[in-house]
C-alpha positions as CSV (number, residue, x, y, z in Angstrom):
1,M,-16.4,12.1,24.1
2,L,-13.9,14.7,23.0
3,V,-15.5,15.8,19.6
4,E,-18.9,15.0,18.2
5,M,-20.1,16.1,14.8
6,K,-23.8,15.4,14.5
7,H,-25.9,15.3,11.2
8,I,-23.5,17.6,9.3
9,T,-24.7,18.6,5.8
10,K,-22.8,20.7,3.3
11,R,-23.9,21.6,-0.2
12,Y,-22.1,23.3,-3.1
13,G,-24.8,24.1,-5.5
14,E,-26.4,20.9,-6.6
15,V,-23.5,18.8,-5.1
16,I,-23.9,17.4,-1.6
17,A,-20.4,17.2,-0.2
18,N,-21.5,16.0,3.3
19,D,-24.8,14.2,3.6
20,D,-26.0,13.9,7.2
21,V,-22.6,13.0,8.5
22,S,-22.1,12.1,12.1
23,L,-18.7,11.1,13.6
24,A,-16.9,11.3,16.9
25,L,-13.3,11.5,18.2
26,E,-12.3,10.1,21.6
27,E,-9.7,11.5,23.9
28,N,-6.2,10.3,23.1
29,E,-7.2,8.5,19.9
30,I,-6.0,8.5,16.3
31,L,-9.0,8.4,14.0
32,A,-8.5,7.8,10.3
33,I,-11.0,9.0,7.6
34,V,-10.6,7.4,4.2
35,G,-12.5,7.4,1.0
36,E,-12.3,8.2,-2.7
37,N,-11.6,11.7,-4.0
38,G,-14.6,13.9,-3.5
39,A,-16.1,11.6,-0.8
40,G,-16.4,14.5,1.6
41,K,-13.4,13.8,3.9
42,T,-11.6,17.1,3.6
43,T,-14.9,19.1,3.6
44,I,-16.0,17.6,7.0
45,M,-12.6,18.5,8.5
46,K,-12.7,22.0,7.0
47,I,-16.0,22.4,8.8
48,L,-14.5,21.3,12.1
49,Y,-11.6,23.7,11.6
50,G,-13.9,26.6,10.6
51,L,-12.8,26.9,7.0
52,E,-16.3,25.9,5.8
53,H,-19.7,26.4,7.4
54,P,-22.3,23.6,7.4
55,D,-25.8,24.0,6.1
56,A,-27.1,21.8,8.9
57,G,-25.8,20.0,11.9
58,E,-24.0,20.6,15.2
59,I,-20.6,20.3,16.7
60,F,-19.9,19.4,20.4
61,I,-16.5,19.7,22.2
62,R,-16.5,17.7,25.5
63,G,-20.3,17.6,25.5
64,Q,-20.7,21.4,25.0
65,K,-22.2,22.7,21.8
66,V,-19.9,25.1,20.0
67,L,-20.1,27.4,17.0
68,I,-16.9,27.3,14.9
69,T,-17.0,30.1,12.4
70,S,-13.3,30.5,11.6
71,P,-9.9,28.9,12.1
72,R,-9.3,31.3,15.0
73,A,-12.5,30.1,16.6
74,A,-11.3,26.5,16.1
75,M,-7.9,27.4,17.7
76,A,-9.7,28.8,20.7
77,H,-11.1,25.3,21.2
78,H,-7.5,23.9,20.8
79,I,-8.2,22.5,17.3
80,G,-5.3,22.7,14.7
81,M,-5.1,21.5,11.1
82,V,-2.0,20.5,9.1
83,Q,-3.3,21.1,5.6
84,Q,-2.2,19.2,2.5
85,H,-0.8,22.3,0.9
86,F,1.3,23.9,3.7
87,M,0.2,27.4,4.9
88,L,3.8,28.8,5.3
89,F,5.6,31.9,4.3
90,D,8.5,30.7,2.1
91,T,10.8,33.7,2.7
92,L,10.4,33.7,6.5
93,S,12.4,31.5,8.9
94,A,11.0,28.4,10.5
95,A,10.7,30.2,13.9
96,E,8.9,33.2,12.3
97,N,6.4,30.9,10.7
98,I,5.8,29.0,13.9
99,V,5.0,32.0,16.1
100,Y,3.1,34.0,13.3
101,Q,0.2,35.9,14.9
102,N,1.5,34.8,18.3
103,E,4.8,36.7,18.2
104,I,7.2,37.0,21.1
105,R,8.0,40.6,21.6
106,K,10.5,42.7,23.7
107,G,8.6,45.9,24.1
108,I,7.2,46.8,20.6
109,F,9.9,44.9,18.8
110,F,10.0,41.3,17.7
111,D,12.3,39.3,19.9
112,H,14.3,37.1,17.5
113,K,16.6,35.6,20.2
114,K,13.7,34.6,22.5
115,T,11.7,33.3,19.6
116,N,14.5,31.1,18.3
117,Q,15.1,29.7,21.8
118,T,11.4,29.0,22.4
119,V,11.0,27.2,19.0
120,L,14.2,25.2,19.6
121,E,12.9,24.1,23.0
122,L,9.4,23.3,21.5
123,S,11.0,21.2,18.7
124,Q,13.2,19.3,21.2
125,S,10.3,18.6,23.6
126,Y,8.2,17.0,20.8
127,G,11.2,15.2,19.1
128,L,10.7,17.3,15.9
129,P,14.2,18.7,15.3
130,I,14.3,21.9,13.2
131,D,16.7,24.8,12.8
132,P,14.7,27.8,13.9
133,Q,16.6,30.2,11.7
134,A,16.4,28.2,8.5
135,I,14.4,29.9,5.7
136,V,11.4,27.7,4.9
137,Q,11.8,27.7,1.1
138,Q,15.3,26.2,1.6
139,L,14.0,23.3,3.7
140,P,13.1,19.9,2.2
141,I,9.4,19.0,2.2
142,G,9.6,16.8,5.3
143,S,11.1,19.6,7.3
144,Q,8.5,22.1,6.1
145,Q,5.9,19.7,7.4
146,R,7.6,19.7,10.8
147,V,7.4,23.5,10.8
148,E,3.6,23.2,10.1
149,I,3.2,20.7,12.9
150,L,5.2,22.8,15.3
151,K,3.1,25.8,14.4
152,I,0.0,23.9,15.5
153,L,1.7,22.7,18.7
154,Y,2.9,26.2,19.5
155,Q,-0.8,27.2,19.4
156,Q,-1.4,24.6,22.2
157,S,-3.7,22.4,20.0
158,Q,-5.0,19.3,21.6
159,I,-7.0,18.1,18.6
160,I,-4.8,17.9,15.4
161,I,-6.2,17.3,11.9
162,F,-3.8,15.9,9.3
163,D,-5.1,16.3,5.7
164,E,-3.2,13.9,3.4
165,P,0.1,14.5,5.3
166,S,2.2,11.9,3.5
167,A,1.1,12.9,-0.1
168,V,4.4,14.8,-0.8
169,L,6.7,12.8,1.5
170,T,9.4,10.3,0.7
171,P,9.2,6.8,2.3
172,L,11.7,7.8,5.0
173,E,9.9,11.0,5.7
174,V,6.6,9.0,6.0
175,E,8.2,6.7,8.6
176,E,9.2,9.8,10.6
177,L,5.7,11.3,10.3
178,L,4.1,8.1,11.6
179,K,6.5,8.1,14.5
180,T,5.6,11.7,15.2
181,M,1.9,10.9,15.2
182,K,2.3,8.0,17.6
183,Q,4.4,10.3,19.8
184,L,1.8,13.0,19.8
185,K,-0.8,10.5,20.9
186,A,1.5,9.3,23.7
187,M,1.8,12.9,24.9
188,G,-2.0,13.2,25.2
189,K,-3.0,14.6,21.8
190,S,-6.0,13.4,19.8
191,L,-5.5,13.1,16.0
192,I,-7.6,12.9,12.9
193,L,-5.9,11.5,9.8
194,I,-7.3,11.9,6.3
195,T,-5.4,9.7,3.9
196,H,-5.6,7.6,0.8
197,K,-2.8,5.3,2.0
198,L,-4.5,2.4,3.8
199,Q,-1.3,0.9,5.1
200,E,-0.7,4.1,7.0
201,V,-4.1,3.6,8.6
202,M,-3.2,0.1,9.7
203,D,0.1,1.3,11.0
204,V,-1.0,4.3,13.1
205,A,-4.7,4.6,13.6
206,D,-7.0,3.2,16.4
207,R,-10.2,3.5,14.5
208,V,-11.2,4.1,10.8
209,I,-14.2,5.6,9.1
210,V,-14.9,5.2,5.4
211,M,-16.8,7.9,3.5
212,R,-18.4,7.5,0.1
213,Q,-20.4,10.0,-1.8
214,G,-20.6,12.3,1.2
215,K,-21.8,9.7,3.7
216,V,-20.2,7.5,6.4
217,T,-20.5,4.0,5.0
218,F,-18.3,2.0,7.3
219,E,-16.6,2.3,10.7
220,S,-14.4,-0.1,12.6
221,K,-11.5,-0.5,15.0
222,V,-8.3,-0.9,13.0
223,T,-7.6,-4.2,14.8
224,D,-11.0,-5.6,13.4
225,T,-10.4,-4.8,9.7
226,N,-7.8,-5.0,7.0
227,V,-6.6,-3.2,3.8
228,K,-8.7,-5.5,1.5
229,E,-11.9,-4.8,3.4
230,L,-11.3,-1.0,3.6
231,T,-10.6,-0.9,-0.1
232,Y,-13.8,-2.7,-0.9
233,H,-15.8,-0.3,1.2
234,M,-14.1,2.7,-0.5
235,V,-14.7,1.7,-4.1
236,K,-17.4,-1.0,-3.7
237,R,-15.4,-3.6,-5.7
238,H,-12.3,-5.7,-5.4
239,L,-9.3,-4.2,-7.2
240,N,-7.4,-6.0,-9.9
241,T,-3.6,-6.3,-9.8
242,R,-2.1,-5.5,-13.2
243,T,1.1,-7.5,-13.9
244,L,3.9,-6.1,-16.0
245,K,4.5,-8.5,-18.9
246,P,8.0,-8.7,-20.2
247,Q,8.5,-6.6,-23.4
248,N,11.3,-6.2,-25.8
249,P,12.2,-2.5,-25.7
250,G,12.2,-0.8,-29.2
251,E,14.0,2.3,-30.5
252,V,15.2,5.1,-28.2
253,Q,12.5,7.7,-28.0
254,L,13.9,10.0,-25.3
255,E,17.6,10.5,-24.6
256,L,19.5,12.8,-22.3
257,K,23.3,13.2,-22.9
258,H,25.5,14.7,-20.1
259,I,22.8,17.1,-18.8
260,S,24.0,19.4,-16.0
261,V,22.2,22.3,-14.2
262,Y,24.0,24.7,-11.9
263,G,22.3,26.1,-8.9
264,N,23.0,29.4,-7.1
265,S,26.2,27.9,-5.8
266,A,29.1,26.3,-7.6
267,K,27.7,22.8,-6.9
268,K,25.7,21.2,-9.8
269,E,22.1,20.4,-9.0
270,L,22.0,18.0,-11.9
271,D,25.4,16.5,-12.6
272,D,26.2,14.8,-15.9
273,I,22.9,13.0,-16.3
274,S,22.8,10.5,-19.3
275,L,19.8,8.2,-19.8
276,C,17.5,6.9,-22.4
277,V,13.9,5.6,-22.6
278,R,12.9,3.2,-25.4
279,S,9.4,2.4,-26.8
280,F,7.7,-0.4,-24.9
281,E,9.5,0.6,-21.7
282,I,8.9,2.4,-18.4
283,V,12.0,3.8,-16.8
284,G,11.4,4.9,-13.1
285,I,13.3,7.6,-11.4
286,A,13.7,7.1,-7.6
287,G,15.2,9.5,-5.1
288,V,14.6,11.5,-1.9
289,S,12.9,14.8,-2.6
290,G,15.3,17.5,-3.6
291,N,17.9,15.3,-5.3
292,G,17.2,16.6,-8.8
293,Q,14.0,14.8,-9.9
294,S,12.0,18.0,-10.3
295,L,14.9,19.7,-12.2
296,L,15.2,16.7,-14.5
297,A,11.5,16.8,-15.3
298,R,11.7,20.5,-16.0
299,V,14.7,20.0,-18.4
300,V,12.9,17.2,-20.3
301,S,9.7,19.2,-20.6
302,G,11.4,22.4,-21.7
303,L,10.5,24.4,-18.6
304,L,14.2,24.8,-17.7
305,D,17.3,25.1,-19.9
306,S,20.2,22.9,-19.0
307,D,23.6,24.5,-18.5
308,A,25.3,21.6,-20.4
309,G,24.3,18.5,-22.3
310,E,21.7,17.7,-24.9
311,L,18.1,16.5,-25.1
312,F,16.7,14.3,-27.9
313,I,13.1,13.2,-28.6
314,K,12.6,10.7,-31.4
315,G,16.1,11.5,-32.6
316,Q,15.5,15.2,-32.8
317,N,17.8,17.5,-30.9
318,L,15.5,19.7,-28.8
319,T,18.1,21.2,-26.5
320,H,17.0,24.7,-25.3
321,Q,13.8,24.5,-27.3
322,S,10.4,25.8,-26.0
323,V,7.8,23.8,-24.2
324,H,5.6,24.1,-27.3
325,S,8.3,22.7,-29.6
326,I,9.0,19.7,-27.3
327,R,5.2,18.9,-27.0
328,Q,5.0,19.2,-30.8
329,A,7.8,16.7,-31.1
330,G,5.8,14.1,-29.3
331,L,6.1,14.5,-25.5
332,S,3.2,14.7,-23.0
333,H,3.9,15.8,-19.5
334,V,2.1,15.2,-16.2
335,P,3.9,17.6,-13.8
336,D,4.4,17.0,-10.1
337,D,2.5,20.1,-9.0
338,R,-1.0,20.0,-10.6
339,Y,-1.6,23.7,-9.7
340,L,1.8,25.3,-10.3
341,W,2.6,23.6,-13.6
342,G,-0.4,21.5,-14.6
343,S,-3.4,23.8,-14.6
344,A,-4.9,27.2,-14.1
345,R,-7.0,27.1,-10.9
346,E,-9.3,29.9,-11.9
347,A,-9.9,28.7,-15.5
348,T,-12.7,26.4,-16.4
349,L,-12.4,22.6,-16.7
350,G,-12.8,23.0,-20.4
351,E,-10.0,25.5,-20.6
352,N,-7.8,23.2,-18.6
353,A,-8.7,20.1,-20.6
354,L,-7.6,21.9,-23.8
355,M,-4.4,23.4,-22.3
356,G,-1.3,22.7,-24.4
357,F,-3.1,21.8,-27.6
358,E,-5.6,24.6,-28.0
359,Y,-3.9,25.4,-31.4
360,R,-5.1,22.2,-33.0
361,P,-7.7,22.6,-35.9
362,D,-10.1,20.3,-34.0
363,F,-10.6,22.9,-31.4
364,T,-10.0,26.3,-33.1
365,Q,-10.8,28.0,-36.4
366,K,-9.3,31.3,-37.3
367,G,-8.5,32.0,-33.7
368,I,-12.0,31.2,-32.4
369,L,-12.3,28.2,-30.0
370,K,-15.0,25.6,-30.8
371,S,-17.0,25.4,-27.6
372,Q,-19.0,22.3,-28.5
373,K,-15.8,20.4,-29.3
374,I,-14.2,21.5,-26.0
375,K,-17.4,20.5,-24.1
376,H,-17.3,17.1,-25.7
377,L,-13.6,16.7,-24.9
378,T,-14.0,17.7,-21.3
379,N,-17.1,15.6,-20.7
380,S,-15.3,12.6,-22.2
381,L,-12.4,13.1,-19.7
382,I,-14.8,13.5,-16.8
383,D,-16.5,10.2,-17.7
384,R,-13.4,8.2,-18.6
385,Y,-11.4,9.3,-15.5
386,Q,-14.4,9.4,-13.2
387,I,-13.9,13.0,-12.2
388,K,-16.4,14.3,-9.7
389,A,-17.5,17.6,-11.3
390,D,-20.7,19.5,-11.8
391,E,-20.2,20.5,-15.4
392,W,-17.5,21.4,-17.9
393,Q,-17.5,25.2,-17.3
394,Q,-16.9,25.1,-13.6
395,K,-13.6,26.4,-12.2
396,M,-10.7,24.0,-11.6
397,S,-10.4,25.4,-8.1
398,Q,-13.8,23.9,-7.3
399,L,-12.6,20.4,-7.7
400,S,-10.9,18.4,-4.9
401,G,-7.2,18.0,-5.3
402,G,-7.5,14.4,-6.4
403,N,-10.1,15.2,-9.1
404,A,-8.0,18.1,-10.4
405,Q,-5.1,15.6,-10.6
406,K,-7.2,13.2,-12.6
407,L,-8.1,15.9,-15.1
408,V,-4.5,16.8,-15.7
409,V,-3.5,13.1,-16.0
410,G,-6.4,12.5,-18.4
411,R,-5.6,15.5,-20.6
412,E,-2.0,14.3,-21.1
413,F,-2.7,10.6,-21.4
414,E,-5.4,11.1,-24.1
415,Q,-2.9,12.9,-26.4
416,N,-1.4,9.5,-27.2
417,S,2.1,10.9,-27.5
418,E,5.0,8.6,-28.2
419,V,6.9,9.9,-25.2
420,L,5.3,10.4,-21.8
421,L,6.9,12.2,-18.8
422,V,5.0,11.4,-15.7
423,N,6.0,13.1,-12.4
424,E,4.1,11.9,-9.3
425,P,1.0,10.8,-11.2
426,T,-0.9,9.4,-8.2
427,R,0.0,12.0,-5.6
428,G,-3.1,12.7,-3.5
429,I,-5.5,10.4,-5.3
430,D,-7.6,7.6,-4.0
431,I,-6.8,3.9,-4.4
432,G,-9.4,3.3,-7.1
433,A,-8.1,6.1,-9.3
434,M,-4.5,5.0,-8.6
435,E,-5.3,1.5,-9.9
436,F,-6.9,3.1,-13.1
437,I,-3.9,5.3,-13.7
438,H,-1.5,2.4,-13.3
439,Q,-3.5,0.4,-15.7
440,Q,-3.3,3.2,-18.3
441,L,0.4,3.5,-17.9
442,V,0.9,-0.3,-18.4
443,E,-1.4,-0.2,-21.5
444,K,0.5,2.7,-23.0
445,R,3.8,0.9,-22.4
446,D,2.4,-2.3,-23.9
447,N,1.3,-0.2,-27.0
448,G,4.8,1.2,-27.6
449,C,4.9,4.4,-25.5
450,A,8.2,5.3,-23.9
451,I,7.5,6.4,-20.4
452,L,9.8,8.2,-17.9
453,L,8.1,7.8,-14.5
454,I,9.2,10.0,-11.5
455,S,7.7,9.1,-8.2
456,S,8.5,9.3,-4.5
457,D,6.3,6.2,-3.9
458,L,8.8,3.3,-4.1
459,N,6.1,0.8,-4.4
460,E,4.8,2.6,-7.5
461,I,8.3,2.7,-9.0
462,M,8.9,-1.0,-8.3
463,T,5.5,-2.1,-9.5
464,L,5.6,-0.3,-12.9
465,S,9.2,0.1,-13.9
466,D,11.2,-2.0,-16.3
467,R,14.4,-0.2,-15.2
468,I,14.9,1.9,-12.1
469,I,17.4,4.8,-11.9
470,V,18.3,6.2,-8.5
471,L,19.2,9.9,-8.2
472,F,21.3,11.1,-5.3
473,E,22.6,14.7,-5.0
474,G,21.8,15.3,-8.7
475,R,23.8,12.3,-10.0
476,I,22.7,8.9,-11.1
477,N,23.7,6.7,-8.1
478,A,22.5,3.3,-9.4
479,T,20.6,1.6,-12.1
480,F,18.6,-1.6,-11.8
481,V,16.5,-3.8,-14.0
482,R,13.1,-4.9,-12.8
483,G,13.3,-7.3,-9.8
484,E,17.1,-6.7,-9.2
485,A,16.7,-4.6,-6.0
486,D,14.1,-4.6,-3.2
487,A,12.7,-1.5,-1.4
488,R,15.4,-1.5,1.3
489,Q,18.3,-1.6,-1.2
490,L,16.7,1.2,-3.2
491,G,16.2,3.2,-0.1
492,L,19.9,2.9,0.8
493,Y,20.9,4.1,-2.7
494,M,18.5,7.0,-2.3
495,V,20.3,8.3,0.8
496,K,24.0,7.1,0.5
497,R,26.7,6.8,-2.1
498,Y,27.6,3.4,-3.5
499,E,30.9,3.2,-1.6
500,E,29.2,3.8,1.7
501,I,26.7,1.0,1.0
502,E,29.5,-1.4,0.2
503,T,31.3,-0.7,3.4
């Protein structure tokens, strides 16, 4: 056996994140670990990688007991981890990131030429093409992930942990990632995959473990199970499929007229965008990451001023108005990055639950916040959205990523605004929470809300949208009504211009 973790227990205060967990990884195997948010998946892998220390239990590598106290100690045992939030320096080149702390030198100086050549050869040998001299912050997300993987391979890791690797990738990037994982296995690597996406498990893994409430509750060869069975073991119930009933759209609630945003170059990053969303309607925005979706969301929410065009909410011209003014006009916003735009990590859950409407009389009087009202609000969100948390005053940073996402989603959904901007609402959350959020979106649409949904998950877009708008290079490339295009057609419009598709 390559890796054995025996009777691992890890506590955070009163919460038991891992409860007597035992698991094993065989040589040349892809092992998938699935479970709800807060089930203990990431914690057990952080222990294997030395980011966390167990309160009890033992780790064995090839039958030898080892003590892994830090990532450096893990790397000494040829263990690497590709984390959900990439550990890269944005302003450095791909090559500089890959060789960081293992630099190639010529005397006392950093050898740029040799480094770039070494990284190029490494990328070619693993079939992970990358420009060694490209600055990381200028690379698309999929390419940044390649840099992260190459960094692990440069460290000569034989055991590679992938923590939610597809959470921020487009469908085409996910396909490439799964090919990479199969290729790494073929080259003798052993992989552990933490994911919420069960079809990925079926496509790439050899064996799967289900964790629930800190314990291993199910284990099987992938060939002996299926998505339905895995889902049941994760949430202990069968999921309901919510159908989208036809509705007659009402009045226009959100409208963009000829919106353009210029980047650092002469090329427009958003180019003459005009669209509208009516009440009783979900309009989905599809596109490969970096084609203007994030900029569009920032313009609509007031985080970014457009260089041209106008923004209307409920008929009111709110062009170049503040975030506060736009929220006051009736817009709620679930941002794509729960930490950068959606919350304050070192603030309490109560402070985050109140964020954006702390000025309301229900929660403040003469500048003094009403703590009992905030406590009640936060606890109601925790209960309704099944957020795994100790208590309302703990820090946001102490929640798992998925539970932090649920708090942000709950905060915005519960404002009952007439217009809802939802950007990657189910990124990094488990299948049960995804079902719940989808149900809430459909209910809001059926009750008259106008919803602009941005998602890199094509299945999510196709399941929930009444109309689908495809963005390509900052322009609207195509518009479809529900059922008019399949995933393949949408994918083509996401990467090519209309004329090229026709030919």
